[in-house]
N, C-alpha and C positions, 0 to 999 in steps of 0.2 A: 545489464546486470540486474539481478534480483537479490534482494536482501530480506530475510524474514526476521522480524524483531519478535522474539518469543519471551514470554514471562507470564506469571499468573496474573489474574485479574487484580488491578490495583498496584501493579509493580512499576508503573511509570512509562508504559509503552507510548501512550498518547503524548505525554510531555516530551518524550524523546523524539517522536516523529515530528512534532511541532517545532522543536528546537532545531532539528536537522533541516527542515524546510526553510525556516527563517534564516539559518546560517547560510544555506545555499543561495537564497535570494540576496543576502547582503554581499555575497561574493560575486554577484552579477552573473550567476550561472544559469542563464536561459529562463525559459518558461516552466513554471512548476504548478502542478495541480495537486490539491489535497482533497481526497475523497473521504467523506465521513458520513455518518448516519443521521446527523442533525447539523444545525448551524451554531452550536454552542461555542465553537472555537473561532468564530469570525474575528473577534478582537484580539485573540492570542496570535493569530497568523499575521505576518507581514502583509500589508495591503496589496502587494503585487502577486501574492500567491493566490491562485484561483481555487476557492473553496467550492466543492460540489457536494450537495446533499444527495447521496445516492438513493435514499429512501423515496425520492420523487420519481424514480425511473423503473419501477416494477421489476427489479432484478431479483430472481428467485432461484437461480442455479449457476453453476460454474460457467456454462455456455453463455448465458445472458450477461454475466459479469464480464466475461471475455469480450463479448460484442460491445458492451458499454465502454470498456477500455479502448477498443479499436476505434469506436466513434470519437472518443476524446482525441486520440492521436490523429485520426482522419480529419478532424475539424481544424487542427493546428499541428502541422508537422514539426513545429519548433518546440513541442513539449519534450523537455529533457528528462524530467523526473516526475514520477507520480507516487504520492504517498497515500496509503490506504489504511484507515483506522476503522475498527468496528466491522470488519468483513463478516464476522460470525453473526452479526445482526441482519445481514443481507441474505446470506446463503448458508446452507448447512455444510460448512466446511469441516470435513472429518479428516483425520490423519490419512485415511485411505485415498482421499481425493486430492491431497496436497501435492503429490508428485505430478498428477495430471495438470493441475493448475499451473505449477511452476514450469512444466514443459511447454504449455501454451504461451505463457508469458515470455519465456526465453525466445520463442520464435519472433514475437513482435518487438521484443527488446533489442534483438540483434538487427532486425530489418529496419527499424526506425530510430535506432540509437537512443532508446528511452530506458531509463532506470526505474525500477519498481522497488518500493519499500513498503512492506506489509506487516502490520502488527497482528500477532496471533496470541490467543490465550492458551498456549501450550508451553510446556517446559522443554528445554533442549533435549532432555532424555526421551521425550515422547516423539520427537521428530525422527523420521526415517533416516537411517545412516546415509543414504544417497544424497540427502539434502543438508547434512550437517555443515558442509563447507560454506553455505550461504546464510547460516543462522547467526544472529547476534542475540545474546541473552541480555535481557533487561531485568534488573533486580531493584527492589525498593531501595531508595537512597535515604 
């Protein structure tokens, strides 16, 4: 399963992703990875959630991001959920590229039974119609 958490900058996507990861960990739902672009949230995440600073891995396009995710899953087949925050700081993710990314992720999601939750700085209206079913809107609380 892939879920895109969409909202404007400052709408609470990061907090929502962290809350989701922590909630899953407390439920005892397998191994969880949280991919971010820094280590700022290390104390916000449950100690069992694996925080990965993606800026350390020279990720510069969708293909290298996909390979990075495959490497995480390949290292540990028990990874059930991967949360991604700040993807736009890693790669130039445009609306036109979004469908391609989701299609790639669907393949490994089904094959390895891994769910992906990705925070994006787009509004629901900006997301292509074909992806609206996997979008969750995050608004300021």
